[in-house]
N, C-alpha and C positions, 0 to 999 in steps of 0.2 A: 505493500500500501504506500502512496506517498508521504513522503514527511514522516517515516515510518520509525522508530528508535527502538532498536531492541537492549537489553543487555547484556552486560559482556560476564555477568557474576552467571556461571552455569548451574548455579542451585538457583538462580528464582528463573521465575517462569517467563518467557518473553513475552513483552507488553508494547502495543502498539500506541504509540503517541497518540492522539486525540485534538492537534493542534488547532483545526478548526470548526470543532463541534462536530463534524459528521455523523460520526459514532454513536454519541449522545441523541443529538437531536434524532435522528433517522433509524434509531430503536425500532425496530418493530414488535417488540415482545411487548410495549408498553402504549396503549391510547391516551397520550399526553392530552393535559385539556391547558388550554391558553384563555387566560382573560386580560380584555383589554381597557383601560380605562381613559373616556375622551373626554378632556373640559367641553363643556358647551360651547364654549366662544370659540375653539377648535373645531369641532363637530358640523358647526353653522357657515364655516369659514370653508370648511371640507366642501357643503352641500353647495355654497355661492361662486366655490371654483368647478363643483361640476356644471351649473347652471350655464357657466359664461364657457367650459368647455369643457362637454362630457369626457374625452381623451386625456383631462389634464393628468402629469403627471407629480403634482407639488404634493410637497406634503403635509400631516399636521402632527402637533404632538399629543403624543398618547404615554400612558404609563403601561408595562405588562406585567402580567403574573405568569409563569409558568410552570406546571406541577406534573411530576412524571413519579408517581407511585406514591411516595411521600415526602419525597425530594420538592423543595419550592424553592424557585429564583424569582426574584422580583426585581425589575429593570425599568427607571422612572427616565424621564424625557425622550422617546424612542419616537421615531419617524413612523407615521402611519398614510397611506395612500391606495387608492382605488389601484385594480388591475385588470387588463383584461382589453377585449379589442369591440368585437362585433356582440361579445356575452355583457358588455358595459353597460350598468344603468345607475337609479339614481338610488343611493344607500340608504334614502329614509324617502318611505309614502306621504311623506307631509306636502302641503304646495309651495310653504315658505320655508320657512325654518324648523327646528327638531321640535317634536313632538311626541310627547312618548307613546309608546308603544306599537309605533309607524315605523320601525329600522326594517331592512327587508337581505335578502341573502343579496351578498358580493362579493367579489374577489379583491380581497388586501393584499398589500407586501409592507412586512415590517422592516424596517432598517435600527435596527439595535443601536449605531453609532451614529445616526445622520445629524444628531445636535450636541454629542460629547463622546469624541474620541479615547477613549479610556478601555481597558480590559475587562470593566467592570460594566460598561455597557456591552455584551456580549452573552452568547448561551453556550457556556463551557466553550466559547471561541468563535463561534456561529456568529457573524455579524447581522447578516439579514434573513429572511425565508420569507416565503409567498405562501398566502392561504387563500383553496380553491375550492369554490361553490361547486357540488356538483349540477350543477344547472342543465346540462344538456343528457346529463346520465342518470335516468330513474333507477339503476342497479347497484348505482353507487360503486362499481368498481372498475370501470374499462381503461381509466388511466392510473389507476395501481395499478392493473392488470401490464399492462404492457411498460411502464419501466420496470415492473419486476422481473418480466421475461428478457428482458433488455440488460439485465445486470445476469438473470440465469444462465445466460448466453453469451458472458464474457464480454458485452459493449460496455466498456467502462466508460466510457463516454458519457453514456446517459448517465440524468438526474438522480438524485434517489429522493423518496416518497413514502410516506405514510399517513393514516387516518389522525385526525387529531379530534377534540371536542371542543369548541369554541364559544366563548361569551362576550357579549359588548355593554359597557356600562356608559352611560352619558349622564357627566354631572348635573342632577337634579332631579333623576328618575325614579322612581321610587326603588326598583330590581334592577339587577343587570338583567340584559336578554339572552338567552340562550339558543345558540343557533344550530345548533345540532350538531352531524359529524361533516367536517371539513377534510381536504389533502391538506400536507404539510408536505411544502414543496421547496427542494433545496433549490437558488437564485443561481443564474449561471452570469459570475462575475469571475472578479481577480481571486476571490478565494477558491471557488471553484478549480479554476488554473491551478491555484497552487495545492490545492489537497489530490490532486492530481500529478504533480510533478514529474513524477519517477517516470509514468507514461508519456507525458509528455514531451519531455526532455529538457525545453525551455516554458518559462509563464511569463516570460515580457514580449511575448510577440504582437499577432494583432487578433483583436477579439472582434467579430462581427454578428447583431442578429440583423435576419433576412425575413423580411414581411411579403407581405401579397405583391407580386411583381417581380421578386429576384430570383430570375430566370438564367444570370449567369450568363448570359450571351453580350452585351454591352446596349442592349436594347434602352434599358430602363437608365436615368442618369441621378437618380435622386438620393445622394449619397450625403451624411452628415454627422456628427457627435452626438452620443446623446451625455447634454450638459444639465441636466437635471432641468430644464423646459419642457415646453408643451408639446414641441417639436417631433413631428415623425417621421421617419426616413425609410424608404425600401430596406435599403444598406445603412443599417446604424452602426457608426464604430462606439465601442462599450471602454476602450483602453485612455492611456489620458492623451489630452487632447494637443498636445506639442506634438503628436506622432501623428496627427491623423494625416496631415497630405500626404506624407509617404507611404502610410498602409492605403490610402484610395488609389495611387498609382502602383501599388503590389495586388492590391485586388483588380483593377483592371487588368493590369500584367496578366493573372489569372484566369481570367477571361480570355482572354488572348490566346494562352497557354493550351487552353480546350477546342479551339480550332484548330491545332498542328494536324498536318494528315496522319495515318492511320499508324503507322510504325513511329514514327516521330512521337505520336500521343502514347502508345503505347508505352514507346522505355519513358516517357517523361514520368505517367502517373506510377510506373512502378517507384522512380526515385523519390517523387511529388508526392506519397502518400503511401498506409498501409492499407492496400489495395483489399488485403484480406476483409479487415477490420468493415470497412464502405460497404463491402458485399455483404454482410454477414449483417450489418447494420440497415442498408437497405430490403433485404431480405423479409428481416422481421417487420421492417415499416408497412412491405408489401400483406405480409401473412395477418397482421392485426387489421387489416383494413383502412390504413391511413389513407386518405385519397385529398387532403387537404395540406397536401405535401410541398415539398419541392419538384417532383417531375409532372404531376397530374394538374397542382394549381399554383406554383410558383411561391408557396408560402411557408411560413412556420418550422425554421433549422436556425441552425448558428454555426459558423464557420470560426476556424480557429488556425492563426498561421505561425509556426514557432518562430520566426523570425521576423525580422521586421527590414530584412534583403527583399530587394524588390526581385531579384531572380534567380535568390536559393532561397527555399522552406519548403519545410513539411506541411498538408494543410491536415485537418482533420473537421469530417462531417458531425456534428452535435445533432444528433434528432431533439423535437421539442412538440409540446403541445398536442397531447391526443386523445382529449377530452369526444374528439367526433369520433369514431372510430369503432372496430367490432360490429359491425350490422347498423351502424348508423351513416347509414351513407346519402349522396344526395347527386339529383342530376348536373354534374357538376364539371367543366372544360371537357376532358376526354373522356368522363367516363358514367355511367348513369345506376353501377352496383358495382361497389369494391372489393364486396364477397365474391364474384364470380368476374371480375377483371381480371384477363389473359396479364400473368405477373410479366413478361417482358414486350408488354403495350399498354406499359400501366398509366404513361400521359404524354407528354406534349414535347415532340421532337426535337422543338425550338430550344427545349430546356434541355441544353449538352452535357452534360456531367454522369449521368446515370446509363442513358442513352448510347454515349458513346462505347463506356467499358463495356457493356456486355457486347457488344459485337464480338468481343475475342471471346474464340471458347474458354481461353483458361480462366481468364473470370469470371463468364457465364457458370461454369462448373460448380465455383465456390456457389455461386446465387444460388443455382438450381438446390443442389447438394443442402446448405443450409434449410429451404423452403422443405424439401421431402423431409427434413430432418424433423423439422420442427413437429408436421403434422404424422411423422410413423406414430405407428402402437405405441409405444414406448417415450415418444417425443412431447415435449415440453406443452405443443399444443395439441394434442390428441385432445379426443372431447371427452375423456375420461380425465385427462390431468388440469386440462385447462378448463371443464364446467367444477370439477371439483375442488380445486383452489378459491372458486369465487364462490360458492358454498360456503365454505370455513368463512372468510372474510364478512361473507352479508350476516352470518348468524355472532360473528364477534361484535357487532358493528348494530344490530337488529335494536336491540334497548335500547340506543340511543338518537334516534336519528329523529324521533318527535321532537320537536323544538317552537321557541314560541313565536317565530313569524309566521307559522299556520301554513310554511311553505315545505314541499319535497317530504311531506311527510314518511314516507311507505318507501321500502325496497321493493321496485317493480320490474321483473324481467321483460322489457322490450327497450326498446330505441327512442330516441328522442321523438317528439310527437311529429316534429315537422318529417322526419325523416322517409327520402321516399318509397323504401323500403320496409314498411313496418310492422313484417312477417317474422323478421330476424328475432331468435331469442338467443342465451348465452346458457341458460341449467337445464333449458326444458330438453326433455327426451324425444324429440321430434323433429320430422324430415326439416323442421326450419334453425334447428338447432346453428349457431353462426361455425363453432367449432367442426361439424361434421361436413356443411357447405363447401365452408373456405378447403377442407382435406379434399375432398374430392374435385374444385375446381385448380386446388393448386396441381396434383396429382396430374390430370388430364392435360397440363399444360410445361410441367416441368421433369415425366417423364420419358425419357428417350424411348 
């Protein structure tokens, strides 16, 4: 593990250092409780900022209490903001400023060191987390399943996530509001890179968040720095602003490199990334039916370059945002049904990265073997294994789902209501079981 520090004393067991709080915060053996307390003036400021710009990224001040079993951590003067894009909504159902009893489910981000940068303002070293509502997923399981699957398959670039329970208290309310079960998610930032320093090799390179339109083909020119303002860019730079211009030139050179001739591309991609890891990552992406992704919809991923050198680097593809997957599907881009879509014709050919790699037999074989292995009888996505894990998780959280907002009060085995294929199920023993249908589709297209 990155940042590990083993004892030299043979009598002492090897203990891994948890410098960035990952092992503590994302310990799935415990469902932690998170209590957020917000001054009324700060909450009303958040509402005003949302009304001025629903995509606001501005923080307000709050206090946080984190309970893990019997252990309680209190952190004051933290940063709280709204998260999400198409899933954004007003966090208070009042017409203007806060009215008690009107809170609603939304996604949050917590930055423990937003206002005070010291060790006390962290969660065992973890500086920031995301709190995600299961708004697209009445099963309360899809995104948890996807990130768990990445980790089971050795895709170390995938973030960590666990279930948690969330309460929010607005100053002056008679009591705190219980929000129910949320997903506690690792943020992709400098700490994320440092936690994986051993695998990345270097953590002082260039990190980009890539949003809708990020085709990697030079057609989009929306580049910018995440400087804490409300601006959003298709390619958003997440490192120090002083390196931005060189990073932008590097990203554009990367896009030019993707246009190399076939043999030159083959040789370059081997030198420039871990192709086996990338093929495994994308095979899992397709196996879980993630259509709002790079290849089909030019959306929802990060890129990390391990060097600031424009011409000499290794790049890493970081999977991101899997709440609309596993049978939640739409008529979008080049797809109408992400469960049955041909894995080799997943998306737009003008999005070159994956399409070009799959032209080569040596890379395509890794991709096909990963897909077939996932849905094999003993595979991690066999119906028995996949549905079995989900049932266990659902039983663990079921008693905590009912909440004070009155929303999402039950676990249901169905996709989001807007899904173009409402028939798919995750745990039901039927011909519409997602795992069963996906396995049939993968075998149809990937078996020689």
